[in-house]
N, C-alpha and C positions, 0 to 999 in steps of 0.2 A: 414440436418440441414440448415435452411436458413442462409445465410451469415449475421453475426452480423455486423451492421454498426459501433458500438462503443462498443466492448466487455468489460465487467467488470468481473474480476475474483471474484467469490463468494465462492468457496470451492474447496478442493482437496480431492479426494477419497483416503483412506488409506487401511489398511489391511482388509481382510474378517473377519466377526464376526459370528461365528456359522456355521451351515451347510445349512441354508435355503436361502442364497444369500444376507444376510445383510452385510453392509460394515461400517467401521468407516469413518467418514468424518470430516475434519477440516474446519470450516467455517471462513469466513472473514467478516461476517455481524456483525453489532453492537450487535444484539441479536441473538445468534445462532439458536434458534428455529424459527426465522423468515425466514430461508432458504426456507421453503415450501411456503412462501407467494409470490414468484416472478414468479411463473409459471414454465414451463419446463426449465431445465438447459441444456446447450449445451457444448459438448466437441469439441476440435479443429479438431478432425478427422471426424466430422459430426454426431456423435451419439447424440441423444436427450434423456434426462433422466427426467422422471416424478416421483416425490416422492410419494410413496404409504403410507409410515409411517416413522416417525422419533421420536427419544427419546434421551434425554441427557444422557451421561455417562461420568463422570469426566469432562475433558476439551474438549470433542469431542461430536459428535452426532453419534448414530447408526441409519443408514438409510436403508430402503428397497425401491428399485426402481422397477417400474412396469416391466422393461425389464430384471431384474436379478432374476433368480429363483433358482440357486444353488451356492455352494461354488466355484466351478471351474470358473464360469463366474465372480464371485465376486473377486477372486484372480487376474484375468487378468486385472481388472480395477485399481489396485493399482497404485497411482501416477497420475491418470487422473484428469486434471483440469476442473472445471465446470464454465461456464460463462452465463451471461444474457446480453442483450443489455442495454445500459445506459438509454434508453427511458423508461424502465419498472421500474426504481428506482424513488422513490418519490423526489420531489424538495423542500419539506418543511423542509429544514435543519435549525438547530440552527445557531446563529452567531458563526463564527469560526469553523464551521463544513464543510468539503469538501469531495467529492469523489476523490480518487486518480486519477481516469480516467479524471476528469475535470481539474486537474492540469498538467498532462503530456502535454508537448508541449508549455506551457506558457513561455513567455519571463521572464528572471530573470534580474533585474536591481539593481544597488546599490543605496545608499542614495541620490546620486546626479542625478539619472535617467540614468546613464551610463549603457549600456547593457553589461552583463556578459556572458550570454548564454541562454539556454533553459532547462527546466526540462525534463530529459530523463526518470527518473523512481523514484519511492519511495520505500524504503526498510525498513524493521524492523528486525534487527538482534538480537533483544531481549532487547535492551536498549532504545527503542523508535523509532519513525519514523525518517528517514533520507532522504533528497532530494538529488538525483544525478543530477548534473547540467552538461550538455555538454557545455563547454566553446567555445568561438569563436576560440581559439587556438587549438581546437581538443582534449583537455584533459577533464577528468571528475573530478569534485570536489564534495565531500560529505559534506552536510551541515545539521546540526541538525534541525529538523522541530519543532522549539520552537518559542514562541512569541518573545523572545529576538533576535534570529537569523533571523527570518522571521516576521517582524512587520506588513507587509501589504500584503494582497492578494486581487487582483481585477480580478476575473474570467471573468466578462463581458468585462473588459478592456484588458484582456489578459496578465496581468503582475503580477509578484511576486517581492516585494521589500525585499532585504536582508540588514541587518546591517553587513557590511564586517568584522568588528572587532569581533562581537559576533559569526559570522559564522566561524571565524578562517581563513579568507582569507587574513587578513593583521594583522601585529603586531601593537598594539596601544601603543604608548609611553606615559606613564603617568608620568608627572614630579613629582607628589606627591607620587610616589611609594616608599615605604621604601627601604633602601639599600639592605636588605635581599631579597626583592621583589619577585614577581611572584605568590603570593598567589591568586590573582584574575585573573590570566592569564590562558588561556586554557592549558590543559595538553595533551601531546601526539602530534602526527603529525597533522599539521593544516588540512590536507585533510581527516583525519580519521573520523571526525564528531561524535565521541563518546560522552560519558557523560562529562559535563563540570561543 
């Protein structure tokens, strides 16, 4: 495999399907069937995978790769992550659409322009995307990737602006809050980043 300059995770191979070498594949593409449009896929161990055939099945794809001809080989691939280089992905994104790979490493600043840290990773634990920020103090903060918490993204300028109150990084004292209060405040630990 050629060394990918900027690898982007496109899919993960799952369990074998049948006896002829097909595998179940979980895709991370906007349209799952588009997985075959990006050319050869590459594993971190150097293997290259060319899709011979694919079809949808429930929430996954069933894929036949050219280099996989039987169930034993297919079973050995379970858990293999498949990548392409960022350069093969289209750049004609809609407004407010971003590739995770383009966001990793961007500076994270607050409303005043003060630096908080850099984006280390993006996660989706089932409740929506969450940004993991490596702070200058060496900690990690988890911030919900919502318009309220992340109001501005400037990929070309290399910055992501967050609203520290909406992101759960500071308590916002609201003088008009009813005495029973807390209805509009985030629930759970501030660094958890879950649903708000």
